[in-house]
N, C-alpha and C positions, 0 to 999 in steps of 0.2 A: 504493500500500500504506500509506503514511503516513497518508493521509486515512481509510482504512478502520480502521486501528488506533486512530487518534484518536477516530473515531466510537464504536467499541466501548468505548474507555476512558471517554469522557464518559458514554455511556449507562449502563454498569454502575456507574461510580463515583458519579455523581450519583443514579442510581436507588437505590443502596444508602443514600446519605445521606437521600434522600426517605423511604424506608421506615423508616430509623432515626428520623427526626424524627417520623414518623407514630406509630410505636409509643411514642415518648417521651411523647406525650400521655397514653397509658394509664398510664405509669409516674410521672406528675407528682406523685402523692401519696406516692410512696415516698421514703425518705431520700435526700439528695443523694449519699451514698456509692454508692448503687445506680446512680444516673445516671452517675457518674464511671466506675464499673466497666463499665457497659453500653457507654459510648462508647470508653473506652480499651482494653478487652479484647475487645470483640465487633464493634461497628460499624466502627471505624477500621481494625482489621486486615483485615477483609473488603474494605473500600473500597480500601485500599492494595494488597491482593492483585491487584485488577483493574488497578491502575496498573502494577504490575510485569508482570503476564501479558500485557496488551494493548499498553501503551505501551513496555514494556521499560525502565522507569525503576527503577533500583536506588537504595538509600540507603546512604551511607557516613557513619559518625560518627567524627570525629577529635577528639582532645583529650578523651577520656572521663575522664581523670584530673581534669579541671576541672569536671565535672558535680557539682552539689550538688542534693540532693533536698529541701531545706527551708531556710527562712531565707535566701532568695536572690532577687534580681531578675535576669532574663535580658534583655539588650538585643540584639535580633536584627535583622539586616539583613532587609529585606522586599522580595523580588523576585517572589514568586508566591504562589498560594494554598496551595502545599505546606507552607509554614512553619506556617500556621494549622491544618493537619490532621495533619501528621506529628510535630510536636514532642512530643506526649504519648507517642509510642512510644519516645522516647529518655529523656524525663523525665516519669515517671508523675504524674498528677493536676495537671499544670500548668494554670494558668488564664491568661487574657489580659486586657489592658486594650484596650478597643475603643470606637469611637464609639457613642454612645447610640442613634442611629437604627437600627443593625443589630438591636437587641433587639426592635424592633417588626415586623420582617419575619415574615410568616406562616410557621409551622412552623420554619424555620431559626432565626429570631431567638428564638422561644420556647424552642427547645432550648438555645441559648446561655445564656439566663437560668437554666434549670433546672440546667445544668452548673456554673454559678457564675462566669460571665464578669463582668468589671467594666466596666460602661458609664460613659462619660464624656461630659459635655456640653461640647463644645469651645468653646462660646460662653458658658459659665457663669462665666468669670472666677475670682476667688479662691474663691468658694463651691464651685465645681466641683472645684478643686484640693484643698480641704479634704475634700470628700466622697470623692474618689479616694484620698486618704491614709488615711482611715478604713477604706475598703473593702479596700484592699491590706493594711493591718495585720491586718484580720480574717482574710484568707486566709493570710497568712504565719504568723500566730499558730496556725493549725490545721495548719501543716506543708505548705501548698501553695505551690510555687514560682509566681512571677508573671512572665509575659513581656510586655514592652513593645516595640513597634516605634518606635524613637526618631525616625524620619523621618515616621511617621504615615501613610505611603502606600507603595504598591509602586513600585519604581524599576527601570529597565533596568540590567542588570549594568554596573558601571563608572560609574554616575551616582549622584547623591544629590540629594534635595530639601531637605537641611539637617536637622541633628539638633536636636530640641527638648529643652529643659532640664528637662522634667517628670521624666525619669529621675533627675536629680540631686536634685530636690526630694524624691523618694521615698527615695532611698538615704541622703541626709543626715539626714532626719527620722526614718527608721525604723532607721538604723544597720545597713543591710544591704549586703553585697557585691554588686557588679554583674558578672555574667559576660557578656562580649561574645560574640556568635555570628555567624560569617561563613558565607555560603552562596553557591552558584552556581546556584540553582534556576531562575533566570530563563531559562537556556538550554534548559530541558527543559519547563517549564510557563509559557510567557511570559504576561505580563499582556495581557488582552483578546484572547487568541488561541485559536482552536479546536484548533490542532495541539498534539500531545504528542510530544516527541522522545525517542528512547531514549538512555540513558546513565546515568552515575552522578551523582546529586545529592548533593553533599557538605554536611554540617552540621559546622562546625568550632568547637568550644568552646574559648575562649581563657582564659588565667589571669584570675582575678577582679581587679577594681580597686575601690578604695574612694574615697568622696567626702570622707572625713574629712580636715580640714585643708587642703582645696584650694579655690581659687576656682572659680566656675562656669566660667570660661574654661579653666582648667587641666584640670578634670575632663572637660569636653565635648571638648576637643581630644584628650585621652588616649583617650577612648572612641571618638571618630570615627576617629582614626588607627589604632587597633588593629583595628577592624572593616574599614575601607576598605583598609588595607594587606594584610590577609589575604585579603579578597575579590579584590583585584587579582591575588594569587598564584593563587587558585582559578580566576579568569577566564582567566588566561594558560594554565593547565593545560587547561581545557576547550576553549579555542580551538585549541590545538595538537592535541588528541586527537579532537575531533568536527568534521567538515566543516560540519555545519549551524550549529554555534556560531561557527565562523570566518565563515560567510556572514552570520549575524545581526549579528555584531560589525562586519563591513565595511559592511553596509548602514546600520547605525545611525550609525556614525562618519562616513559620507559623506553622510548626509541633510542 
């Protein structure tokens, strides 16, 4: 049954995204606000409806009092594709920093461009950082929150690939607060897996932190500890509640 439900989830979910991307090409000449509304209010609610209907994945938002809708950077733990799709349902008009190569993907990449994502050339050095700073400022000046995944890639729950200091560069130069976000999504929509497991995917928004007056080491340690400590709590909760999460945890730690 899990395989059938996962098949239906993937078919309808990605089918909705494909149709959404195709129609986006027709909308390319419309103002960007139209594209944002189209994805945030039409395409993604439909796509996530299939996720709930077939996969049985629910979303729970904790720490709503810490959500800011403008003049903010979100530093989010990255465990699955769900973060990149569901975030705008909790924080409208949010845009993301992503690697430049994704923008050139047919249909999907083009759509990200029209939505207003911020592509970054990871090998561009100082010039790439300056360009990223300029683009993020343009977005936040228009009231759009910006999400960055400080590890730069998806990680299995309970692991980290190391936090990059680009988030501090942005926060310090743009004088913006950083809201850490912890998740447990990797237990339900695992990286490079066909299977979609039922349960409650939690997004927990933590109190904002500031880069003002802190060294890079102090800020990065504070950010990483906030996210990883909260993720550890969410992981423990999921492992105790869901047998499949306990099995995934056991297999990963014994590998």
